[in-house]
C-alpha positions in Angstrom: 19.0 -16.8 -7.8 17.4 -13.2 -8.0 14.4 -12.7 -5.9 11.7 -10.1 -5.9 9.8 -9.4 -2.7 6.3 -8.4 -3.0 4.3 -6.7 -0.3 0.7 -7.6 0.3 -2.0 -6.6 1.6 -3.7 -9.3 4.4 -6.7 -8.3 6.6 -5.6 -4.5 8.1 -1.7 -5.9 8.0 0.5 -6.4 5.5 3.0 -9.5 4.7 6.0 -10.1 2.5 6.6 -13.1 -0.1 9.9 -13.3 -1.8 9.6 -15.1 -5.4 12.3 -16.2 -7.9 12.5 -13.1 -10.5 12.8 -15.6 -13.3 9.4 -17.0 -12.6 7.4 -13.9 -12.2 5.4 -13.4 -15.0 3.5 -10.5 -14.2 2.5 -8.1 -11.4 -1.1 -6.6 -12.0 -1.3 -3.5 -10.3 -3.2 -1.4 -12.7 -2.5 2.4 -13.5 -2.5 4.6 -10.8 -3.6 8.0 -10.0 -2.8 10.3 -7.8 -5.4 10.9 -4.8 -7.8 13.9 -4.8 -5.4 16.8 -3.3 -8.5 18.6 -2.0 -11.2 16.3 -1.3 -13.9 18.9 -0.2 -13.0 21.2 -3.1 -13.4 18.3 -5.7 -16.4 16.9 -4.0 -18.6 20.4 -3.6 -17.7 21.1 -7.2 -18.9 17.7 -8.4 -21.9 18.6 -6.9 -22.2 22.2 -8.4 -21.1 20.9 -11.8 -22.5 17.4 -12.4 -22.8 15.3 -15.4 -25.8 15.7 -17.9 -27.8 17.3 -14.7 -28.5 20.5 -13.0 -26.7 21.1 -10.1 -27.7 19.6 -7.3 -28.9 22.5 -5.3 -31.5 23.4 -7.9 -33.0 19.7 -7.5 -33.6 20.1 -3.7 -36.9 21.6 -2.4 -35.9 23.7 0.4 -38.0 21.9 3.7 -38.3 19.0 1.3 -37.0 15.0 2.5 -33.7 13.7 1.4 -32.7 10.0 1.2 -29.0 9.2 0.6 -28.4 5.4 -0.2 -24.8 4.4 1.7 -23.2 1.4 0.8 -22.5 -0.8 3.5 -19.7 -2.1 5.9 -18.3 -4.3 2.9 -18.2 -1.5 1.3 -15.8 0.8 3.6 -13.2 1.7 1.1 -15.6 3.9 -0.2 -14.6 6.6 2.5 -18.2 7.8 3.4 -16.9 9.1 6.8 -14.7 11.6 4.6 -17.7 12.7 1.8 -20.9 12.5 4.0 -20.2 15.4 6.4 -19.6 17.5 3.1 -22.8 16.4 1.2 -24.7 17.1 4.7 -23.2 20.8 4.4 -24.2 21.2 0.8 -27.6 20.1 1.8 -27.8 22.3 5.0 -26.8 25.4 2.5 -29.5 24.3 0.2 -32.0 24.6 2.6 -32.4 21.0 3.9 -32.1 20.7 7.4 -30.7 17.5 9.1 -34.1 16.6 10.4 -35.1 15.9 7.0 -32.5 14.2 5.8 -32.3 9.9 6.2 -29.3 7.9 5.6 -30.2 4.7 4.4 -27.7 1.8 4.5 -28.1 -0.3 1.4 -27.2 -3.4 2.5 -29.6 -5.5 0.0 -29.6 -9.0 1.1 -26.4 -8.5 3.3 -26.8 -8.7 7.2 -27.9 -5.3 9.2 -25.1 -3.2 10.1 -24.3 -2.6 13.7 -24.4 1.1 15.0 -20.7 0.6 15.6 -20.4 0.0 12.0 -22.7 3.0 11.2 -19.9 5.2 12.9 -17.5 3.4 11.2 -19.0 4.0 7.8 -20.6 7.5 8.2 -18.4 8.9 10.8 -19.5 9.7 14.4 -20.6 13.3 13.6 -22.9 12.5 10.7 -24.5 9.6 13.0 -25.4 12.0 15.4 -26.6 14.2 13.4 -29.0 12.8 11.0 -31.4 9.6 10.7 -29.5 6.4 9.9 -31.2 3.1 9.3 -30.5 -0.4 7.6 -32.5 -1.2 4.7 -34.5 -4.4 5.4 -35.1 -6.4 2.6 -37.4 -8.6 4.2 -39.6 -5.7 5.6 -42.7 -5.9 3.2 -44.5 -3.1 5.0 -41.9 -0.8 4.1 -41.8 -1.6 0.6 -43.5 0.3 -2.5 -44.1 -1.5 -5.7 -43.3 0.3 -8.7 -44.1 -2.1 -11.4 -42.3 -4.9 -13.4 -39.0 -4.9 -15.7 -39.4 -6.2 -19.2 -38.0 -9.2 -17.9 -41.0 -9.7 -15.4 -38.6 -8.6 -12.2 -41.5 -7.2 -9.6 -39.7 -4.0 -8.3 -40.2 -3.3 -4.6 -38.3 -0.6 -3.3 -37.8 1.1 0.3 -40.4 3.4 1.3 -38.2 5.7 2.4 -36.4 6.1 -0.4 -39.6 5.9 -2.6 -41.3 8.7 -0.8 -38.5 11.1 -0.3 -38.6 14.5 -2.4 -35.1 13.5 -3.2 -33.4 10.3 -3.9 -29.3 10.8 -3.7 -27.3 7.5 -4.6 -23.8 7.3 -3.2 -21.3 4.5 -4.0 -18.1 3.5 -5.7 -16.9 1.8 -8.8 -14.8 -0.9 -9.3 -15.3 -4.1 -11.3 -18.4 -6.7 -10.1 -18.1 -10.1 -11.0 -21.8 -10.3 -11.8 -22.8 -7.1 -13.4 -19.7 -5.8 -14.8 -19.0 -3.1 -12.2 -20.1 -1.6 -9.1 -22.0 1.4 -8.2 -24.8 3.5 -10.1 -27.8 1.0 -9.8 -26.6 -1.0 -7.2 -27.5 1.2 -4.7 -30.9 0.5 -5.7 -31.3 -3.0 -6.6 -30.0 -4.7 -4.6 -29.6 -2.3 -2.1 -32.9 -0.8 -1.3 -35.0 -3.3 -3.0 -37.1 -6.3 -1.3 -35.7 -9.6 -1.1 -38.3 -10.5 -3.7 -36.8 -8.4 -6.4 -33.4 -9.0 -5.4 -34.0 -12.7 -6.0 -35.8 -12.2 -9.4 -33.1 -10.2 -10.7 -30.2 -12.1 -9.5 -31.4 -15.1 -11.3 -30.8 -13.4 -14.8 -27.0 -14.1 -13.6 -27.7 -17.8 -14.3 -27.2 -19.7 -17.5 -30.7 -20.1 -19.5 -30.2 -23.8 -19.8 -30.9 -25.9 -16.1 -27.0 -27.2 -15.2 -25.4 -24.1 -17.0 -24.2 -22.4 -13.9 -23.6 -18.8 -14.0 -24.1 -16.8 -17.1 -21.2 -16.1 -19.4 -22.5 -12.9 -19.9 -22.8 -11.9 -16.2 -18.9 -11.3 -15.9 -16.6 -8.6 -14.9 -16.3 -5.5 -17.4 -19.5 -6.9 -19.4 -22.8 -4.6 -19.3 -23.6 -4.9 -23.1 -25.8 -8.0 -23.4 -25.5 -9.3 -19.2 -29.0 -9.5 -18.6 -28.4 -9.2 -15.0 -27.1 -5.8 -15.4 -29.7 -4.7 -17.9 -32.6 -6.0 -15.6 -31.1 -4.1 -12.3 -30.8 -1.1 -14.6 -34.4 -1.3 -15.2 -35.2 -1.6 -11.7 -33.2 1.4 -10.9 -34.9 3.3 -13.5 -38.5 2.5 -12.0 -37.5 4.1 -8.6 -36.4 7.5 -10.3 -33.4 8.3 -8.7 -32.7 11.8 -8.5 -28.7 12.3 -8.4 -25.6 10.3 -7.9 -22.3 10.5 -6.0 -19.8 7.7 -6.9 -16.3 7.7 -6.1 -13.3 5.9 -7.8 -10.4 4.7 -5.7 -6.9 4.9 -6.4 -4.6 1.6 -6.3 -3.5 3.1 -2.7 -7.0 2.8 -1.9 -7.5 6.6 -1.7 -10.1 8.2 -3.6 -8.7 9.8 -6.9 -12.1 11.0 -8.9 -15.8 11.9 -8.3 -18.5 11.6 -10.5 -22.0 13.2 -9.8 -24.8 14.1 -11.7 -27.3 12.1 -13.6 -27.5 8.7 -12.2 -26.7 6.8 -15.7 -24.5 8.8 -17.6 -21.9 10.1 -14.1 -21.8 6.5 -13.3 -20.9 5.1 -16.9 -18.1 7.9 -17.0 -16.9 6.0 -13.8 -16.5 2.8 -15.2 -14.3 4.3 -18.1 -11.9 5.4 -15.5 -12.1 2.1 -14.0 -11.3 0.1 -17.1 -8.4 2.8 -17.5 -7.1 2.2 -14.3 -7.7 -1.7 -13.6 -8.4 -3.4 -16.9 -4.7 -4.8 -17.4 -3.8 -6.5 -20.1 -1.4 -9.7 -19.5 0.9 -11.6 -22.3 -0.2 -15.0 -21.1 -1.6 -17.1 -18.3 0.4 -18.3 -15.1 1.0 -21.8 -13.9 0.3 -20.0 -10.2 -1.6 -16.6 -9.5 -1.2 -15.2 -6.3 -3.7 -12.3 -5.1 -4.4 -10.3 -2.2 -7.9 -9.6 -1.9 -6.5 -5.9 -0.8 -7.0 -6.4 2.7 -10.0 -5.3 4.8 -12.7 -4.8 4.2 -12.6 -6.3 0.7 -11.5 -9.7 2.7 -13.7 -9.6 5.5 -15.4 -12.6 4.6 -15.4 -15.8 2.0 -18.5 -14.4 0.5 -16.6 -11.1 -0.4 -13.2 -13.0 -1.3 -15.0 -14.5 -4.3 -14.7 -11.3 -6.4 -10.8 -11.7 -6.0 -10.9 -15.7 -6.6 -12.9 -14.4 -9.9 -10.2 -12.2 -10.8 -7.3 -14.5 -10.5 -9.0 -17.4 -12.4 -8.7 -14.9 -15.4 -4.9 -14.9 -15.2 -4.6 -18.7 -14.4 -3.6 -21.1 -17.0 -6.6 -23.8 -17.1 -6.3 -26.1 -14.1 -3.7 -23.5 -13.0 -3.3 -22.8 -9.3 -4.5 -19.7 -7.0 -3.6 -18.8 -4.1 -5.8 -16.0 -2.4 -4.6 -14.0 0.6 -8.0 -13.6 2.6 -7.7 -13.1 6.5 -11.9 -13.6 7.0 -12.3 -12.3 10.2 -16.1 -13.0 9.6 -15.7 -15.7 7.7 -19.4 -17.2 8.6 -21.0 -14.2 7.1 -23.6 -15.0 5.9 -24.1 -18.4 7.1 -26.2 -19.2 4.4 -23.1 -19.2 1.9 -21.8 -22.4 3.5 -25.3 -24.2 3.6 -25.1 -24.5 0.1 -22.0 -26.8 0.1 -24.5 -29.4 1.5 -25.5 -30.1 -2.1 -23.0 -32.7 -3.2 -22.5 -31.7 -6.8 -22.1 -28.6 -8.7 -25.6 -30.0 -10.6 -27.4 -30.1 -7.5 -26.3 -26.9 -6.5 -27.5 -25.4 -9.8 -30.7 -27.0 -9.4 -31.5 -26.0 -6.1 -30.4 -22.6 -6.8 -32.6 -22.2 -9.9 -35.5 -23.1 -7.6 -35.1 -21.0 -4.8 -32.2 -18.1 -6.1 -30.5 -16.3 -3.2 -27.2 -14.1 -3.9 -25.6 -16.4 -1.0 -26.0 -19.6 -3.0 -25.0 -17.7 -6.6 -21.4 -17.0 -4.4 -21.1 -20.4 -3.3 -21.7 -21.4 -6.5 -19.3 -19.9 -8.6 -16.8 -20.5 -5.6 -17.3 -24.2 -6.6 -17.1 -23.1 -10.4 -13.4 -21.4 -9.6 -12.1 -24.1 -7.9 -13.1 -26.7 -10.4 -11.2 -24.2 -12.9 -8.4 -23.4 -10.5 -7.4 -25.0 -7.7 -7.6 -22.6 -4.8 -5.3 -22.6 -1.8 -6.5 -19.8 0.3 -4.2 -18.3 3.2 -6.4 -17.6 6.1 -6.9 -17.8 9.9 -6.3 -21.2 11.2 -9.9 -21.5 12.8 -11.0 -21.0 9.4 -9.4 -23.9 7.8 -12.8 -26.3 8.5 -15.1 -23.7 6.6 -12.3 -23.2 3.7 -12.6 -26.7 3.5 -16.2 -27.2 3.2 -16.2 -24.5 0.4 -13.5 -26.4 -1.8 -10.9 -24.8 -0.6 -7.5 -25.6 0.8 -6.3 -23.7 3.7 -3.1 -22.5 4.3 -1.8 -20.9 7.6 1.2 -18.9 6.3 2.3 -17.9 3.0 5.6 -20.1 2.7 2.9 -23.2 3.0 0.5 -21.7 0.5 3.2 -21.5 -1.9 4.9 -24.9 -1.4 1.4 -26.3 -1.6 0.8 -24.6 -4.8 4.0 -25.6 -6.2 3.8 -29.4 -5.3 0.1 -29.4 -6.9 1.3 -27.4 -10.2 4.0 -30.3 -11.2 6.2 -28.2 -12.5 9.7 -27.5 -11.1 9.7 -23.8 -12.1 6.2 -22.5 -12.6 5.4 -19.6 -14.2 3.7 -16.8 -11.3 1.3 -14.0 -11.4 1.2 -11.3 -8.4 -2.3 -9.7 -8.0 -1.9 -7.2 -5.1 -5.3 -5.4 -5.7 -6.8 -9.1 -6.6 -10.3 -7.7 -5.8 -10.1 -5.0 -8.4 -7.8 -5.8 -11.0 -9.2 -7.6 -13.8 -6.6 -9.4 -16.4 -7.6 -9.4 -20.0 -5.3 -11.2 -22.3 -3.7 -8.8 -24.9 -5.8 -8.2 -27.9 -9.1 -8.9 -26.1 -11.3 -6.8 -24.4 -12.3 -9.6 -21.3 
């Protein structure tokens, strides 16, 4: 029997798996693009030749204050340590000194990042040059109210961002399982909004009817009609960001494109590239889907791994089995995520979430929905087994054990298999359908 060998990322390492070639239905890698050959040249050119905007230097006030949002440690793939020194160089040349610049780690409702993570995210040079702070969504005294969206969401934003002479958003764009795509407006909401704003805006990710679970419009690759995305856009518009710099990674995790300028249109151009690269058509759905989250930091915890579970479900037959590779060195973060599994049923969970919405609660709810649609086996550290079971997953300590369990559960002697090496990023789409 002929076999195919697949090398998949797991944490900071890789592992290999051999599969019968005749049973492999698809390998979903997307359409790769070469990395930027000269990052410095490409980055500075994007700032001086932006999308629907004057060059950044013309938008700065010499001697004025600049606030720059920076994604947190779960978005380390954005390579900010490589790009932020270039941004500081540019700001300095335009007359803005280091002591007038603040980097806000846009953690939203995530945990605060540590000083060591500041260095990992921004680079030691940057951390020693400018002020770097964690956003605190619960610090009401440092929030500025900006009004309400049409859906009634109260918009409160970090005082540092609201009062800066220039607000620059940095980030990266890949698919996002709630609001269509990452990047763009997410640097504001949830990035630097109050917890009250975050909860109210994210509530639009729920179906309108009680007990309906997540909204079927709050999905990867969907923005039109997506209520959570639309409310988020209104939140960001009230904050009036001046400029955006968003990157897109290639399949190897290297930056392949930079989109700078107007915070809406530059971001929209980035989303179109994401569709070209990571929206992958499949001829049919598989009995078993093997999906790597893509390694660290995408598999840093189970909360982040739900993005991979979401994409895997799109590739699996109804009742098909998902095998997720996720090391989860920080599986207990956030611990609130696991408390939601104390609710005995999905219906009780849904009811409690509508009464007191949190993003961790939503992630826990969709984890339950995924496992209901596609029983899920997770290759993870042995010490994570108890928490994995609590979340409704079946833990496995080796890839061989995970695959054997999947075959046994599938009930077919020769099941079809789809492999997703870029599980967190790649969105399977049935041929002829948009989603």
